[in-house]
Backbone bond lengths (Angstrom), bond angles and torsions (degrees), N, CA, C in turn:
res aa  C-N    CA-C-N  psi(-1)  N-CA   C-N-CA  omega(-1)  CA-C   N-CA-C  phi
1 M - - - 1.474 - - 1.491 104.56 -
2 K 1.323 124.26 -41.16 1.499 129.72 179.76 1.428 106.49 -58.20
3 F 1.382 114.64 -50.33 1.483 120.07 -175.81 1.578 109.07 -58.50
4 T 1.286 117.68 -48.65 1.336 120.03 -178.28 1.570 113.65 -59.38
5 T 1.369 116.20 -43.83 1.458 122.42 172.62 1.603 115.10 -59.26
6 I 1.308 114.01 -37.93 1.587 117.85 -179.49 1.470 102.89 -71.66
7 L 1.494 122.96 -40.30 1.478 121.65 -173.25 1.604 106.09 -66.31
8 A 1.312 115.96 -41.29 1.464 118.74 -176.76 1.544 106.84 -59.56
9 V 1.390 115.37 -50.03 1.451 119.67 -177.94 1.505 111.96 -56.62
10 A 1.428 113.18 -40.14 1.446 114.56 173.11 1.425 121.50 -61.39
11 V 1.250 113.53 -34.62 1.502 119.36 178.68 1.432 113.36 -74.22
12 V 1.374 119.08 -33.65 1.434 122.64 172.69 1.523 110.23 -66.54
13 F 1.381 115.22 -44.02 1.523 118.57 -176.87 1.539 105.56 -66.51
14 L 1.357 128.08 -38.24 1.405 130.51 -179.53 1.505 108.69 -62.15
15 T 1.430 112.26 -48.63 1.539 115.58 -175.74 1.441 109.17 -67.44
16 S 1.331 121.19 -35.16 1.402 124.97 178.57 1.591 111.21 -66.90
17 A 1.228 118.24 -36.94 1.446 127.32 175.75 1.490 109.93 -65.14
18 C 1.357 117.25 -44.98 1.436 124.17 179.50 1.491 112.63 -58.66
19 K 1.375 111.75 -39.32 1.416 121.19 -178.75 1.469 110.54 -70.11
20 Q 1.316 116.36 -38.79 1.450 118.92 -176.73 1.584 111.42 -73.48
21 T 1.328 113.45 -40.48 1.461 116.73 -178.66 1.493 110.24 -80.66
22 G 1.364 113.08 -47.75 1.544 116.16 -165.79 1.481 112.22 -83.59
23 N 1.302 121.60 -20.53 1.451 121.37 -165.07 1.625 106.29 -117.97
24 E 1.192 112.48 -1.58 1.578 111.85 178.67 1.447 116.46 -65.23
25 S 1.417 111.54 -41.22 1.537 119.08 -177.84 1.471 107.89 -76.64
26 D 1.367 111.56 149.91 1.501 120.13 179.84 1.609 114.65 -90.20
27 A 1.254 113.54 -22.14 1.472 115.36 -178.82 1.542 107.32 -154.92
28 Y 1.306 111.23 163.98 1.581 118.89 -176.45 1.504 101.65 -141.81
29 G 1.429 105.58 148.78 1.543 114.24 178.51 1.547 107.99 -175.34
30 N 1.415 108.70 -167.38 1.519 110.88 -179.42 1.532 107.36 -126.58
31 F 1.342 117.10 158.94 1.423 122.56 174.65 1.576 113.94 -80.05
32 E 1.320 110.69 139.10 1.436 114.55 179.24 1.636 107.24 -136.17
33 A 1.362 111.84 165.61 1.440 115.80 175.60 1.524 106.27 -144.42
34 T 1.384 115.49 158.63 1.389 117.63 178.67 1.588 109.18 -82.32
35 E 1.374 108.22 119.58 1.414 116.42 -167.61 1.704 102.72 -108.08
36 Y 1.364 115.99 145.08 1.344 115.76 177.73 1.529 110.06 -153.18
37 M 1.368 111.66 152.58 1.555 116.82 -174.96 1.516 109.27 -95.60
38 I 1.401 116.35 146.12 1.325 122.52 169.57 1.580 106.93 -108.08
39 A 1.304 114.74 120.31 1.477 120.25 -175.38 1.410 113.86 -114.47
40 A 1.374 115.54 155.38 1.493 118.59 176.02 1.511 113.61 -61.90
41 E 1.314 115.02 136.92 1.521 122.12 -175.80 1.557 106.55 -104.42
42 N 1.323 122.49 6.92 1.315 126.67 -173.95 1.477 111.65 -156.90
43 N 1.369 123.36 148.66 1.550 124.25 176.56 1.464 106.68 -84.57
44 G 1.384 111.03 149.95 1.430 116.25 168.62 1.531 106.29 144.21
45 K 1.419 111.75 -167.95 1.524 117.03 -175.76 1.532 105.72 -98.12
46 I 1.394 108.28 142.82 1.489 116.85 179.27 1.551 107.48 -71.08
47 V 1.284 124.07 120.60 1.324 124.91 -179.76 1.511 109.67 -86.56
48 S 1.305 119.32 -36.99 1.512 126.59 173.38 1.454 115.01 -155.32
49 L 1.242 118.73 148.64 1.578 122.69 -178.28 1.550 99.88 -156.28
50 D 1.441 112.38 88.98 1.391 121.47 -177.73 1.567 111.91 -92.10
51 I 1.237 113.76 71.70 1.514 119.42 172.48 1.500 110.71 -146.73
52 E 1.288 120.41 158.89 1.399 125.18 179.36 1.540 101.83 -139.77
53 E 1.414 110.47 159.49 1.502 113.17 -176.71 1.609 104.50 -74.84
54 G 1.296 109.67 142.34 1.554 120.21 -174.07 1.533 109.24 91.48
55 D 1.204 121.40 -2.15 1.523 121.59 177.35 1.463 108.65 -67.32
56 V 1.323 113.81 135.18 1.505 116.72 179.24 1.607 112.05 -116.51
57 F 1.349 114.93 129.96 1.429 121.23 -176.34 1.508 108.92 -115.43
58 S 1.294 113.50 131.46 1.477 119.47 -178.54 1.485 110.02 -91.37
59 E 1.309 122.11 -12.41 1.459 128.83 177.03 1.459 115.74 -159.25
60 A 1.376 119.95 169.50 1.476 120.53 -179.58 1.451 110.71 -55.20
61 K 1.391 116.98 147.03 1.456 116.15 -177.74 1.578 103.42 -163.42
62 Q 1.437 110.39 139.83 1.525 112.21 172.51 1.471 107.18 -78.05
63 V 1.341 112.60 133.86 1.497 120.27 179.36 1.443 116.91 -117.28
64 G 1.337 118.91 -6.83 1.508 124.27 -173.27 1.490 112.86 -165.09
65 L 1.331 116.88 179.90 1.390 125.44 -177.51 1.503 109.56 -161.02
66 I 1.425 112.03 135.60 1.462 120.68 172.53 1.461 109.49 -98.64
67 D 1.238 121.76 135.39 1.562 125.79 -173.01 1.459 109.84 -52.51
68 T 1.339 110.64 131.73 1.502 121.64 -175.77 1.493 109.64 -123.52
69 I 1.341 122.13 22.71 1.483 122.08 -179.51 1.533 111.89 -64.88
70 Q 1.311 116.42 -44.59 1.505 116.65 -179.55 1.518 110.75 -69.36
71 L 1.272 119.75 -33.09 1.427 121.78 179.65 1.495 106.45 -64.39
72 F 1.406 116.53 -41.05 1.472 120.14 -173.95 1.558 109.22 -66.95
73 L 1.355 113.21 -35.61 1.590 115.93 -177.91 1.466 105.15 -68.90
74 Q 1.285 116.55 -45.75 1.565 119.71 -176.95 1.487 109.65 -56.34
75 K 1.420 117.44 -38.65 1.420 121.49 -175.72 1.515 106.89 -73.68
76 E 1.274 117.27 -37.88 1.628 112.83 176.31 1.467 111.99 -59.45
77 Q 1.440 116.99 -48.02 1.385 121.91 173.69 1.531 115.24 -48.89
78 L 1.250 115.60 -43.00 1.474 116.11 -177.90 1.595 109.85 -79.18
79 K 1.316 117.56 -20.09 1.434 121.45 170.00 1.509 111.88 -63.21
80 A 1.400 119.73 -49.10 1.345 126.59 174.53 1.481 113.70 -62.43
81 Q 1.254 117.80 -38.93 1.496 121.04 176.97 1.586 107.89 -67.13
82 R 1.249 123.12 -39.97 1.433 124.64 178.15 1.488 111.65 -66.67
83 V 1.317 118.06 -37.38 1.481 119.49 170.68 1.456 112.84 -59.30
84 S 1.339 121.98 -47.99 1.344 124.16 178.84 1.497 114.66 -61.29
85 I 1.360 120.38 -42.10 1.407 122.95 174.60 1.415 111.47 -64.70
86 A 1.209 121.99 -43.60 1.530 126.89 179.32 1.499 111.61 -55.92
87 S 1.438 117.39 -42.99 1.337 120.13 176.14 1.540 111.99 -65.43
88 G 1.270 120.84 -26.01 1.466 123.61 -179.94 1.462 112.15 -74.53
89 V 1.390 110.38 -36.93 1.552 119.88 174.65 1.580 110.05 -63.32
90 Q 1.329 114.66 -42.93 1.492 117.33 175.35 1.433 114.12 -56.32
91 N 1.461 110.26 -47.74 1.507 114.17 175.51 1.508 113.47 -57.51
92 I 1.234 122.59 -36.90 1.357 123.52 -173.97 1.462 108.72 -75.77
93 L 1.316 119.36 -39.22 1.576 124.11 173.88 1.557 108.35 -59.29
94 S 1.266 117.55 -34.31 1.497 118.41 176.57 1.491 111.19 -70.86
95 R 1.314 112.44 -46.68 1.580 110.53 175.21 1.581 113.26 -60.92
96 I 1.290 121.50 -36.89 1.338 120.40 175.60 1.548 112.44 -64.68
97 A 1.315 118.24 -31.36 1.394 120.05 -178.77 1.637 110.38 -69.83
98 V 1.385 108.57 -36.71 1.475 112.87 -177.62 1.616 108.37 -69.17
99 Y 1.336 112.80 -42.67 1.526 115.85 173.47 1.472 117.60 -58.62
100 Q 1.272 117.07 -42.43 1.377 121.52 174.11 1.575 114.33 -63.67
101 E 1.249 118.41 -34.86 1.451 121.77 172.06 1.445 112.21 -66.67
102 Q 1.362 119.06 -44.41 1.543 121.90 172.69 1.549 107.49 -59.89
103 L 1.224 121.06 -45.73 1.562 121.63 177.05 1.527 110.21 -55.53
104 S 1.266 119.12 -49.94 1.404 121.15 179.24 1.471 112.38 -53.62
105 I 1.340 115.90 -47.78 1.533 121.45 177.47 1.553 113.26 -57.08
106 L 1.343 109.68 -51.60 1.476 116.57 174.57 1.450 120.88 -54.33
107 K 1.439 112.75 -38.28 1.456 113.25 171.00 1.499 120.21 -69.14
108 K 1.322 114.42 -27.71 1.375 116.12 171.26 1.505 113.59 -70.90
109 D 1.280 111.01 -38.95 1.515 111.43 177.39 1.568 112.26 -69.88
110 K 1.233 114.71 -24.05 1.585 118.23 175.21 1.518 105.47 -72.70
111 I 1.272 127.48 -43.89 1.474 122.65 175.98 1.592 108.47 -60.22
112 R 1.274 116.20 -39.03 1.546 114.65 -175.88 1.578 108.77 -72.67
113 F 1.378 116.40 -37.25 1.507 117.59 179.35 1.478 114.08 -65.95
114 D 1.476 112.20 -41.18 1.338 119.56 179.17 1.646 114.50 -55.55
115 K 1.391 109.38 -43.34 1.557 116.40 179.91 1.476 108.04 -68.38
116 M 1.437 118.12 -39.89 1.473 116.73 -179.60 1.596 110.47 -71.04
117 F 1.288 115.82 -28.62 1.526 114.70 176.36 1.479 107.93 -70.96
118 A 1.324 120.87 -44.43 1.474 119.48 169.83 1.446 115.96 -49.49
119 D 1.236 115.03 -34.72 1.557 121.22 -173.42 1.537 110.04 -87.88
120 G 1.347 116.34 -8.89 1.380 121.29 -177.25 1.543 112.73 85.66
121 A 1.288 118.12 10.11 1.505 121.44 -176.88 1.436 114.99 -93.13
122 A 1.345 114.56 -7.13 1.494 121.11 178.85 1.447 115.70 -132.28
123 T 1.280 124.74 145.42 1.511 131.28 179.88 1.457 109.80 -77.16
124 S 1.353 116.82 153.62 1.519 120.28 175.00 1.508 108.74 -65.13
125 K 1.297 117.40 -28.00 1.440 119.44 179.28 1.556 112.61 -63.30
126 A 1.443 111.45 -38.69 1.471 114.17 -177.94 1.549 104.86 -69.65
127 V 1.238 122.72 -34.80 1.393 128.21 -177.75 1.585 106.92 -64.78
128 D 1.329 117.57 -49.91 1.475 121.44 -179.80 1.498 111.00 -64.04
129 D 1.304 115.64 -36.07 1.560 118.01 177.74 1.555 111.50 -60.38
130 I 1.254 113.47 -48.68 1.490 122.21 -179.13 1.647 109.31 -59.40
131 N 1.440 114.38 -43.74 1.382 120.59 -179.58 1.614 107.24 -64.28
132 G 1.292 117.36 -41.14 1.447 124.13 -174.24 1.557 108.96 -69.06
133 N 1.343 113.16 -40.12 1.501 115.59 172.52 1.468 116.26 -61.19
134 I 1.268 110.88 -40.27 1.660 120.82 176.32 1.516 105.11 -54.31
135 L 1.358 118.99 -52.38 1.368 123.15 -176.06 1.531 115.88 -61.23
136 V 1.386 111.65 -41.25 1.519 117.49 -179.10 1.498 106.04 -61.86
137 V 1.296 121.24 -49.11 1.379 126.17 -176.38 1.501 115.55 -59.54
138 Q 1.456 113.85 -43.47 1.338 121.93 173.81 1.574 114.87 -58.77
139 Q 1.330 114.18 -37.15 1.504 120.12 -179.23 1.475 105.84 -73.25
140 Q 1.453 118.98 -34.88 1.547 116.76 178.28 1.446 107.59 -66.64
141 I 1.344 122.48 -42.08 1.433 120.51 175.30 1.418 114.91 -52.78
142 Q 1.308 115.40 -47.30 1.561 121.17 -175.13 1.586 107.34 -64.73
143 T 1.293 111.74 -36.61 1.543 112.14 -174.86 1.444 111.00 -69.02
144 V 1.439 113.47 -40.91 1.531 118.63 -176.19 1.535 105.44 -70.84
145 K 1.466 121.58 -34.49 1.384 121.57 175.46 1.479 115.65 -61.34
146 T 1.361 115.94 -30.67 1.501 122.97 179.61 1.526 107.88 -74.73
147 E 1.263 116.50 -40.75 1.489 126.47 177.94 1.629 102.60 -66.47
148 N 1.221 124.88 -40.80 1.377 123.60 179.13 1.568 109.30 -65.57
149 A 1.301 115.93 -45.40 1.444 115.40 178.00 1.486 115.64 -52.65
150 R 1.440 108.39 -48.93 1.562 117.10 175.67 1.542 111.30 -49.46
151 V 1.372 112.34 -47.89 1.514 115.37 -173.05 1.548 108.58 -73.50
152 L 1.267 117.40 -35.53 1.510 116.96 174.72 1.515 109.02 -67.04
153 G 1.305 119.72 -29.83 1.438 114.27 174.67 1.552 117.16 -68.23
154 D 1.430 110.04 -32.08 1.463 120.18 176.79 1.539 107.98 -67.35
155 L 1.359 116.30 -37.70 1.447 118.77 177.77 1.493 115.02 -68.59
156 E 1.393 115.16 -39.95 1.393 121.01 174.15 1.545 113.22 -62.44
157 N 1.370 115.68 -31.12 1.493 121.74 -174.09 1.506 104.29 -74.94
158 V 1.371 119.33 -42.22 1.499 125.15 175.19 1.458 107.59 -59.93
159 T 1.253 120.96 -48.71 1.475 122.98 -179.64 1.552 116.67 -57.98
160 R 1.393 112.42 -38.94 1.385 116.15 175.66 1.569 111.04 -70.06
161 K 1.333 118.34 -40.04 1.437 117.51 174.48 1.549 110.39 -59.81
162 M 1.244 119.85 -38.17 1.538 119.23 174.99 1.419 111.33 -65.00
163 D 1.332 120.75 -39.32 1.439 123.38 179.50 1.633 107.58 -61.87
164 A 1.292 118.38 -35.55 1.437 122.39 -176.24 1.461 105.85 -72.76
165 L 1.352 116.76 -41.23 1.589 119.35 177.69 1.475 107.60 -60.10
166 N 1.411 118.48 -46.69 1.415 122.53 -174.98 1.480 109.69 -58.44
167 D 1.329 112.21 -39.12 1.588 118.36 -177.23 1.557 105.41 -67.53
168 L 1.327 115.70 -42.73 1.593 112.71 -178.37 1.562 110.89 -68.06
169 I 1.308 115.40 -36.36 1.534 119.72 176.14 1.549 107.96 -58.50
170 A 1.411 110.45 -49.05 1.547 109.31 176.95 1.432 114.48 -58.01
171 K 1.415 118.06 -41.04 1.406 123.54 -178.28 1.518 113.54 -67.27
172 S 1.274 117.14 -19.91 1.464 122.70 175.10 1.495 113.32 -63.88
173 K 1.345 115.18 -22.41 1.360 122.75 -175.11 1.509 106.77 -81.50
174 I 1.374 122.52 128.02 1.466 125.58 -172.16 1.612 105.72 -99.73
175 Y 1.240 116.01 124.56 1.510 119.19 -178.06 1.402 112.83 -125.86
176 V 1.479 115.58 141.19 1.427 122.62 154.55 1.500 108.31 -76.03
177 P 1.452 118.05 105.60 1.473 118.53 -171.94 1.490 123.99 -65.24
178 E 1.371 113.13 -16.78 1.356 119.77 -178.84 1.483 112.34 -164.55
179 A 1.433 118.87 -177.21 1.461 119.86 -174.06 1.568 104.69 -65.89
180 A 1.334 113.00 127.23 1.585 120.99 -175.98 1.496 110.45 -166.51
181 T 1.322 108.44 165.43 1.435 117.85 172.30 1.553 112.81 -114.07
182 V 1.307 121.89 137.47 1.419 123.10 178.89 1.491 109.52 -76.58
183 L 1.305 113.28 122.53 1.389 118.82 -178.65 1.614 116.72 -93.87
184 E 1.386 111.22 -39.61 1.470 121.55 177.92 1.557 105.70 -146.11
185 K 1.340 110.02 148.36 1.501 124.04 173.90 1.466 113.01 -121.89
186 Y 1.241 119.31 121.22 1.441 124.64 -173.06 1.634 117.61 -98.85
187 H 1.291 111.74 -20.70 1.469 116.18 -174.95 1.546 112.57 -144.95
188 E 1.359 110.71 159.08 1.539 116.35 -171.84 1.511 103.06 -122.61
189 A 1.368 117.40 165.89 1.354 129.37 179.02 1.719 105.27 -58.41
190 Y 1.313 114.94 144.38 1.342 125.52 177.91 1.454 116.87 83.15
191 E 1.395 119.93 -0.83 1.414 127.03 -175.21 1.648 106.22 -90.12
192 M 1.228 116.81 143.53 1.441 121.35 177.38 1.573 112.10 -83.99
193 V 1.399 115.45 133.53 1.479 119.44 -178.02 1.502 105.06 -131.28
194 N 1.419 113.89 155.56 1.490 125.31 164.89 1.434 110.79 -98.15
195 T 1.346 110.40 166.30 1.496 113.13 171.63 1.592 108.99 -65.96
196 G 1.362 109.85 136.81 1.424 116.67 -177.73 1.523 113.40 94.40
197 T 1.305 124.50 -12.50 1.422 126.72 -178.25 1.559 109.54 -67.91
198 P 1.340 115.33 118.20 1.491 114.70 179.18 1.588 111.95 -61.31
199 L 1.340 113.81 138.01 1.468 123.00 -173.67 1.443 109.32 -104.87
200 F 1.422 114.66 -49.80 1.453 116.83 177.52 1.636 105.73 -158.18
201 K 1.375 110.29 169.14 1.521 116.00 -178.88 1.640 104.47 -116.40
202 L 1.309 113.13 140.85 1.469 121.03 -176.13 1.508 106.04 -127.92
203 A 1.364 108.37 167.25 1.635 119.93 178.10 1.400 103.52 -168.09
204 D 1.283 114.78 140.41 1.556 120.77 170.80 1.546 107.30 -88.13
205 L 1.392 112.27 107.78 1.477 121.46 -173.48 1.514 106.83 -95.75
206 R 1.351 124.12 11.34 1.416 115.76 179.44 1.509 112.48 -72.25
207 S 1.334 118.76 -18.59 1.486 123.16 169.00 1.487 101.68 -144.11
208 L 1.372 112.36 156.41 1.412 125.98 177.94 1.499 111.04 -129.50
209 D 1.302 118.41 152.98 1.382 122.71 176.82 1.537 110.08 -104.86
210 L 1.330 114.55 129.28 1.464 117.58 179.29 1.610 105.76 -101.38
211 R 1.354 111.49 112.00 1.520 114.77 -179.95 1.516 103.98 -90.26
212 V 1.310 110.88 126.62 1.504 119.41 174.90 1.516 109.50 -126.77
213 Y 1.234 120.34 174.04 1.440 127.82 -177.36 1.572 108.30 -125.02
214 I 1.246 117.44 136.75 1.536 121.97 -177.54 1.496 106.39 -127.14
215 S 1.281 118.71 156.78 1.482 125.59 176.73 1.585 103.27 -87.80
216 G 1.310 109.05 168.52 1.500 118.83 178.35 1.449 109.94 -61.93
217 D 1.413 117.29 -37.95 1.448 121.58 178.82 1.597 115.67 -57.58
218 Q 1.292 109.26 -30.76 1.532 118.54 -177.61 1.575 110.39 -84.27
219 L 1.173 118.07 -19.38 1.507 123.54 -165.90 1.521 104.47 -62.99
220 S 1.249 124.14 -42.88 1.462 117.94 -172.68 1.587 115.12 -70.76
221 S 1.383 112.93 -10.36 1.419 118.38 178.63 1.504 117.70 -96.13
222 V 1.396 111.49 3.91 1.455 121.89 -174.40 1.499 108.66 -116.16
223 K 1.404 128.13 123.65 1.273 126.34 170.83 1.614 111.08 -128.60
224 I 1.316 111.06 156.95 1.456 120.49 178.87 1.562 107.38 -65.38
225 G 1.304 116.21 130.84 1.561 119.00 -176.63 1.483 115.90 98.29
226 Q 1.353 113.25 -18.63 1.414 125.53 -175.42 1.568 110.35 -61.74
227 E 1.324 120.04 131.28 1.499 121.49 178.97 1.497 107.90 -94.65
228 V 1.400 110.49 131.87 1.501 116.22 -176.53 1.469 113.29 -130.03
229 N 1.270 127.11 169.67 1.367 130.93 175.61 1.626 107.20 -93.26
230 V 1.293 109.11 133.22 1.543 115.85 179.19 1.626 108.25 -114.95
231 L 1.191 115.18 132.80 1.536 116.46 -178.83 1.494 107.47 -113.50
232 I 1.354 113.67 141.72 1.478 117.82 172.13 1.630 100.17 -136.55
233 D 1.420 108.48 159.40 1.484 118.41 -176.11 1.497 108.93 -72.01
234 K 1.427 115.10 128.26 1.454 122.44 167.97 1.334 112.75 -94.41
235 N 1.314 114.85 -47.50 1.593 123.70 165.93 1.541 106.63 -153.28
236 E 1.365 110.87 -159.54 1.490 116.39 -166.67 1.646 106.89 -64.95
237 K 1.478 117.38 -30.55 1.350 118.18 -163.70 1.650 106.65 -120.33
238 E 1.338 116.53 -10.16 1.459 115.10 -179.17 1.528 114.17 -126.87
239 N 1.268 116.78 151.28 1.535 125.00 179.40 1.520 115.34 -112.23
240 H 1.374 115.88 146.62 1.496 115.45 163.68 1.516 105.56 -84.76
241 T 1.404 115.52 145.66 1.465 119.00 172.82 1.506 108.33 -114.89
242 L 1.277 114.33 129.21 1.629 123.68 -176.71 1.605 103.37 -121.85
243 K 1.215 113.27 154.94 1.461 121.13 172.41 1.608 107.33 -91.87
244 G 1.247 115.38 139.43 1.437 127.03 178.05 1.468 113.13 -130.11
245 K 1.396 120.27 169.10 1.338 124.46 168.68 1.544 113.10 -138.19
246 V 1.235 115.03 138.64 1.489 124.55 -177.42 1.467 104.29 -70.34
247 I 1.344 117.49 118.15 1.565 117.36 176.34 1.406 114.72 -114.99
248 W 1.335 121.84 -10.34 1.477 123.56 -175.24 1.542 108.22 -159.37
249 I 1.363 115.05 135.05 1.556 117.61 174.70 1.552 99.63 -133.49
250 S 1.328 114.04 130.82 1.385 124.25 178.42 1.606 108.74 -61.53
251 S 1.403 112.32 138.43 1.458 118.86 -179.67 1.505 110.11 -87.07
252 Q 1.354 117.88 -7.72 1.524 118.40 -179.15 1.578 106.00 -127.91
253 S 1.193 108.57 148.84 1.530 118.19 175.46 1.487 111.83 -76.73
254 E 1.285 120.78 162.65 1.429 124.14 177.60 1.440 110.55 -154.74
255 F 1.328 121.05 160.60 1.473 119.58 172.00 1.424 110.68 -72.05
256 T 1.429 112.54 151.46 1.530 115.06 -176.50 1.506 110.63 -62.40
257 P 1.325 122.04 135.52 1.449 125.06 -176.00 1.552 108.90 -52.71
258 K 1.354 115.22 153.42 1.496 125.61 -178.74 1.540 107.97 -62.91
259 I 1.313 120.58 -18.08 1.562 116.04 -175.20 1.494 104.83 -68.46
260 I 1.256 121.56 -15.43 1.470 123.78 -176.16 1.588 101.38 -75.73
261 Q 1.358 116.40 131.74 1.406 118.63 -163.05 1.599 114.13 -75.50
262 T 1.369 118.48 -41.94 1.400 121.02 -176.07 1.475 112.50 -86.29
263 K 1.448 118.13 143.24 1.484 119.73 179.53 1.488 111.41 -66.39
264 K 1.384 115.82 -29.26 1.477 118.55 -178.54 1.577 107.05 -62.23
265 E 1.287 116.51 -41.33 1.430 117.48 -176.45 1.481 112.77 -77.88
266 R 1.378 118.82 -31.29 1.461 121.69 177.56 1.463 115.80 -63.65
267 V 1.323 121.27 -27.62 1.486 123.69 -176.49 1.540 113.40 -89.84
268 K 1.339 113.03 4.83 1.456 114.77 174.66 1.471 110.65 -76.22
269 L 1.421 119.42 158.49 1.384 119.84 174.89 1.465 105.39 -101.50
270 V 1.401 116.43 134.94 1.441 124.24 -175.45 1.489 113.08 -138.04
271 Y 1.381 121.10 163.98 1.324 123.31 176.84 1.586 110.21 -115.04
272 A 1.300 115.46 133.77 1.522 117.21 177.97 1.478 110.57 -81.64
273 V 1.326 109.38 144.45 1.478 122.63 179.76 1.443 112.32 -134.95
274 K 1.303 119.66 132.49 1.490 126.57 174.47 1.586 109.61 -105.82
275 I 1.336 108.71 130.54 1.490 114.82 178.38 1.556 105.23 -127.48
276 K 1.355 111.04 122.72 1.419 119.02 -178.13 1.542 111.53 -83.64
277 V 1.290 118.78 133.00 1.454 122.40 -169.64 1.635 99.43 -132.73
278 A 1.356 112.05 128.53 1.478 120.94 172.25 1.648 105.10 -66.20
279 N 1.392 113.18 139.44 1.473 117.82 -169.07 1.578 99.16 -107.13
280 D 1.158 117.00 119.41 1.586 123.16 172.12 1.515 111.73 -97.42
281 G 1.430 116.53 7.18 1.374 123.06 178.79 1.535 114.52 112.72
282 L 1.339 111.53 -14.88 1.572 117.63 179.38 1.485 104.72 -71.93
283 L 1.245 121.67 -43.71 1.441 122.65 -166.85 1.485 112.25 -74.56
284 K 1.353 113.94 145.95 1.485 123.35 178.95 1.564 109.80 -136.26
285 I 1.228 120.25 143.96 1.392 121.82 174.22 1.630 112.60 -56.62
286 G 1.378 111.36 126.81 1.573 115.22 178.69 1.502 107.31 93.30
287 M 1.340 123.97 -9.36 1.437 118.85 179.36 1.507 112.89 -71.17
288 P 1.254 118.47 144.49 1.482 123.59 -176.23 1.432 105.83 -75.16
289 G 1.413 116.89 149.66 1.478 125.96 169.81 1.413 111.12 -148.29
290 E 1.401 111.30 162.64 1.475 123.59 -179.54 1.537 108.00 -123.90
291 V 1.299 115.39 150.58 1.483 114.77 173.64 1.522 108.75 -132.48
292 R 1.411 108.67 156.57 1.450 115.53 -178.29 1.584 100.91 -132.43
293 F 1.341 110.96 114.11 1.428 120.19 174.63 1.521 112.55 -68.62
């Protein structure tokens, strides 16, 4: 009799404990972060890649380099080509200056011949000759200007090629673009890579999002910007309590994800909710969490 009584009390106690620990939280889920890949932006051999999985960066930083020797040599060739073209432009400008001086002298002669012709001191042939010479020099100036435009086009083309090389050289530098933690590393120094080859994966772990699912009955009690308590396991009996803020509520219902164990629970319609939680080092991607609204 005493044993039966003790057993009943124990069952009631365990049931009560389950209710206190299992049913206090309003929703359950897992922590996630926005993960992204950093890929090679140029072809070649990795000269250096100074990162390891778990490294934490507080700001943008160059962490590696892809070989740029061939790009540098091409750039030096283009520099020499640009100098040669630029000297040609200078020569053309000198020729234009000579023709313009000739044109200036011919125009002065034309004024003098026109006056002499009006006074009967010059023939019409002399006036026609000076006008013809003026036209010839004007055509020569126009021809040289056309040539100059072509050469300037060649110079611009070389400049654009140098800009493209400078861009490739800049893209050969491998950066962590912002504050982030290295989650995975896929390549090492001295390996060959192509443009688009993933090098490493990053995520900003200074804060994580707890994605949970709530029922339609709970929806009215949850609002964006609302502060909530988030619980994570400390040990088998205790929890850590952290502060979180609701940052997103799904506008459409969905079936409970398949990670929920029972079929009965999986067929329920729920709404996804994201809660941002500052990470003091305790939170990890995939870690389970609970929330109390």
